[in-house]
C-alpha positions in Angstrom: -0.4 -0.5 -0.1 3.0 2.3 0.8 4.3 1.7 -2.5 1.0 3.0 -4.3 0.4 6.1 -2.5 4.1 7.2 -3.5 2.8 5.8 -7.2 0.1 7.9 -6.6 1.8 11.6 -5.3 4.5 11.2 -8.0 4.5 13.8 -11.3 3.0 13.1 -14.1 6.4 13.6 -15.7 8.0 11.6 -13.7 5.4 8.3 -14.2 5.8 8.7 -18.0 9.3 8.7 -18.1 9.1 5.3 -15.6 6.5 4.2 -18.7 8.6 4.6 -21.3 11.8 3.5 -20.0 9.7 0.1 -19.5 8.5 0.0 -22.5 11.6 0.4 -24.0 13.0 -2.4 -21.4 10.4 -4.6 -23.1 11.6 -3.5 -26.6 14.5 -4.7 -25.9 13.7 -8.0 -24.1 11.3 -9.0 -27.2 14.8 -8.1 -29.3 16.7 -10.7 -27.5 14.6 -13.1 -27.3 14.4 -12.9 -31.4 17.8 -13.3 -31.0 17.8 -16.6 -28.9 15.4 -18.0 -31.1 17.6 -18.4 -33.7 18.3 -18.4 -37.2 16.5 -21.4 -37.3 13.5 -19.9 -37.1 12.5 -16.9 -39.8 11.6 -14.2 -39.1 8.1 -14.6 -40.9 6.9 -17.2 -39.0 8.6 -15.2 -35.7 6.3 -12.2 -37.2 3.5 -14.5 -37.2 3.3 -15.8 -33.8 4.1 -12.7 -32.2 1.0 -11.2 -33.8 -1.3 -14.3 -32.5 0.3 -13.8 -29.2 -0.8 -9.9 -29.1 -4.2 -10.1 -30.4 -5.3 -12.4 -28.0 -4.4 -10.6 -25.0 -5.8 -7.7 -26.6 -9.5 -9.4 -26.8 -10.4 -8.9 -23.6 -9.4 -5.2 -24.3 -11.0 -4.7 -27.1 -14.3 -5.9 -25.7 -14.5 -3.9 -22.9 -13.8 -0.7 -25.4 -16.4 -2.2 -27.2 -15.9 -4.8 -29.4 -16.8 -4.4 -33.1 -18.6 -1.4 -32.8 -15.1 0.3 -31.5 -12.5 -1.3 -34.2 -15.2 0.9 -36.8 -12.8 3.1 -39.0 -12.8 5.6 -41.3 -9.5 4.7 -42.6 -8.8 1.0 -43.4 -6.4 1.7 -46.3 -3.8 3.6 -43.1 -4.2 1.2 -41.3 -3.2 -1.3 -44.8 -0.2 0.6 -45.1 0.8 1.5 -41.8 0.6 -2.9 -41.3 2.5 -3.5 -44.3 5.4 -1.1 -43.4 5.0 -2.1 -39.7 5.7 -5.5 -41.1 8.6 -5.0 -43.1 10.1 -3.5 -40.5 9.1 -6.1 -37.8 10.8 -9.0 -40.5 13.8 -7.0 -41.4 15.0 -6.7 -37.5 14.2 -9.8 -36.4 16.3 -10.8 -39.3 19.4 -8.6 -37.9 19.1 -9.6 -34.6 19.2 -13.4 -35.0 23.2 -12.0 -37.0 24.1 -8.9 -34.8 24.8 -8.2 -31.3 21.3 -6.6 -29.5 23.2 -3.3 -29.5 24.6 -2.8 -33.1 20.8 -3.1 -34.4 19.5 -0.6 -31.5 21.8 1.8 -32.3 20.6 1.5 -35.7 17.2 2.1 -34.9 17.8 5.0 -32.9 17.9 6.9 -37.0 13.7 7.0 -36.9 12.9 9.8 -36.0 15.8 11.5 -38.4 14.2 9.3 -41.3 10.8 10.2 -40.0 11.8 14.2 -40.3 13.0 13.5 -44.2 10.3 11.7 -44.8 7.4 14.0 -43.1 8.7 17.0 -45.6 7.1 14.7 -48.6 4.4 13.3 -47.3 3.6 15.9 -45.2 4.4 18.7 -46.6 5.8 19.8 -43.4 9.0 22.1 -43.9 12.3 22.1 -41.9 14.8 24.4 -41.5 18.5 24.3 -41.6 19.0 23.4 -37.7 17.3 20.3 -38.2 19.0 19.9 -41.4 22.4 19.7 -39.7 21.0 17.7 -37.3 19.7 15.4 -39.9 22.9 15.1 -41.5 24.9 15.0 -38.4 22.8 11.7 -37.6 22.9 10.8 -41.1 26.9 10.7 -40.7 26.9 8.5 -37.1 24.7 6.0 -39.0 27.3 5.4 -41.5 29.8 5.4 -38.4 27.6 2.8 -36.8 27.3 0.5 -39.2 31.1 0.9 -39.8 31.8 1.2 -43.1 35.8 1.2 -42.6 34.6 -2.6 -42.3 32.9 -5.3 -43.5 29.5 -4.2 -43.5 27.4 -6.6 -42.5 24.6 -7.7 -44.4 22.7 -7.6 -41.1 23.5 -4.2 -40.5 21.7 -3.6 -44.4 18.8 -5.4 -43.3 18.8 -3.3 -39.8 19.2 0.2 -42.1 15.8 -1.6 -43.9 14.2 -2.1 -41.1 14.8 1.5 -39.5 13.4 3.5 -42.6 10.5 1.0 -42.3 9.7 2.4 -39.1 10.1 6.0 -39.6 7.6 5.8 -42.9 5.3 4.0 -40.0 5.8 7.3 -37.9 4.2 9.7 -40.4 1.4 7.2 -41.2 0.5 7.2 -37.3 0.4 11.2 -38.4 -2.1 10.6 -40.8 -3.8 8.1 -38.4 -4.1 11.5 -36.3 -6.0 11.8 -32.7 -8.8 9.8 -34.2 -8.0 6.7 -33.9 -7.8 4.9 -30.4 -3.4 3.6 -29.8 -5.4 -0.5 -29.0 -7.5 0.1 -32.1 -4.0 1.0 -34.4 -2.6 -1.8 -32.6 -5.0 -4.5 -33.6 -5.3 -3.6 -37.3 -1.6 -3.4 -37.1 -1.5 -7.1 -35.7 -4.2 -8.1 -37.7 -2.5 -7.2 -41.3 0.8 -9.0 -40.6 -1.7 -12.2 -39.3 -3.3 -12.5 -42.5 -0.3 -11.4 -45.0 2.4 -13.7 -43.2 -0.2 -16.6 -42.9 0.2 -16.9 -47.0 4.0 -17.3 -46.6 3.5 -20.3 -43.2 3.5 -23.6 -45.6 6.6 -22.7 -46.7 8.5 -21.3 -43.7 6.5 -22.9 -40.6 9.1 -25.0 -38.6 7.5 -26.7 -35.4 8.7 -24.7 -32.9 10.3 -27.0 -29.7 8.9 -26.0 -26.5 12.0 -23.5 -24.9 10.9 -22.0 -28.7 7.7 -21.8 -28.5 8.1 -20.0 -25.0 10.0 -17.3 -26.2 7.4 -17.4 -29.1 4.8 -16.0 -26.1 7.8 -13.9 -23.8 7.7 -11.7 -27.8 4.2 -10.8 -28.1 3.7 -10.3 -24.5 6.3 -8.5 -24.2 4.8 -6.6 -27.8 1.8 -6.2 -25.7 3.5 -3.9 -23.0 5.2 -2.4 -25.0 2.5 -1.2 -26.8 0.7 -0.3 -23.2 3.3 1.5 -21.4 3.9 3.9 -24.2 0.4 5.3 -24.4 0.3 5.1 -20.6 3.6 7.5 -20.9 2.2 9.5 -24.1 -0.9 10.0 -21.9 1.0 11.5 -19.3 3.2 13.7 -20.6 4.0 15.2 -23.9 6.3 13.5 -27.0 8.8 15.8 -26.6 9.5 15.1 -22.4 9.4 11.1 -23.1 10.4 10.6 -26.2 14.3 11.2 -25.6 13.7 7.9 -23.4 13.6 6.2 -26.0 17.2 6.0 -26.4 17.5 4.2 -22.6 17.5 1.9 -25.0 20.8 1.7 -26.2 22.2 1.2 -22.5 19.7 -2.3 -21.6 20.6 -3.6 -25.7 24.6 -3.3 -23.8 23.7 -4.6 -21.0 22.2 -7.5 -22.7 24.6 -8.4 -24.7 27.2 -8.8 -22.1 25.1 -10.9 -19.3 23.6 -13.1 -22.6 26.6 -13.4 -25.5 29.7 -11.8 -22.9 30.0 -9.2 -26.3 30.7 -5.4 -26.2 29.9 -2.7 -28.4 33.1 -1.9 -30.5 33.8 1.4 -31.0 32.4 2.6 -34.3 29.2 1.5 -32.9 29.6 3.3 -29.3 30.6 6.9 -31.5 27.9 6.8 -34.1 25.8 6.0 -31.6 26.1 8.8 -29.3 25.7 10.9 -32.8 22.8 9.2 -33.0 21.6 10.3 -30.1 22.9 14.2 -29.7 21.0 14.6 -32.9 17.2 13.1 -32.3 17.3 15.0 -29.4 18.2 17.7 -31.3 15.8 17.2 -33.7 13.0 15.9 -31.0 14.0 19.5 -28.4 13.8 21.7 -32.0 10.1 20.0 -33.1 8.8 20.2 -29.5 9.8 24.2 -29.0 8.4 24.5 -32.6 5.0 23.1 -31.7 5.1 25.9 -28.9 4.7 28.7 -31.2 2.5 27.5 -33.7 
């Protein structure tokens, strides 16, 4: 009871930040589970299994919110394309996580706001000033350094880069969906699209999972489910400009798991690239928040 009372007395911003950090931890755990599953299982099967678990977990929430009436939408095409972009992004990330240290992929994925900023110019007709353009350019340099061009660029790094690009497009689709679509509805359609599309490929890729792998499939779904709940809660309690920067704590979580499970450390280029990407991303968040206040 004392812990509950302490929590109730906390500032909303603090609650939101704590929820965001936990959400990022869940994302990292999901990434670790994808790596533990191994390359023996195709990412299309992993995406299918994860989506099934999330849909099951979402069912009682959707029922409570109104069932089929709640799921009615005037933007089915936007949900569909958001689902396709998210699915491709997930598959690319699963491919990358199976072959690279979690920290390496996480560093590259932190470039999402940088690419999303560029896509917003073309698809949302947003205007970007020279300050954000400078941050974007610096962020690109960070990505290039992180994938280690002076050495042999692993194909898995390209998978991670494509995954980052696809997830950046989902940001644009989420903006198009706007505030009219409930977060639970958005997640539901994303997972529904994933199940429908990937089900066509299961006869080619399905491999009967062991009990251990089945538990990891379930863990992936639970982690994804908790991530969505925690992120939604965080954004309800505080503005995105306050909580979004804490997404970069994922790099710290990833380094910790890499060390504890695989006894690996990120190389210097990964660390340097991660620092550059983080700084440029934080500046973009700060700049966008300042512009929103003045408009």
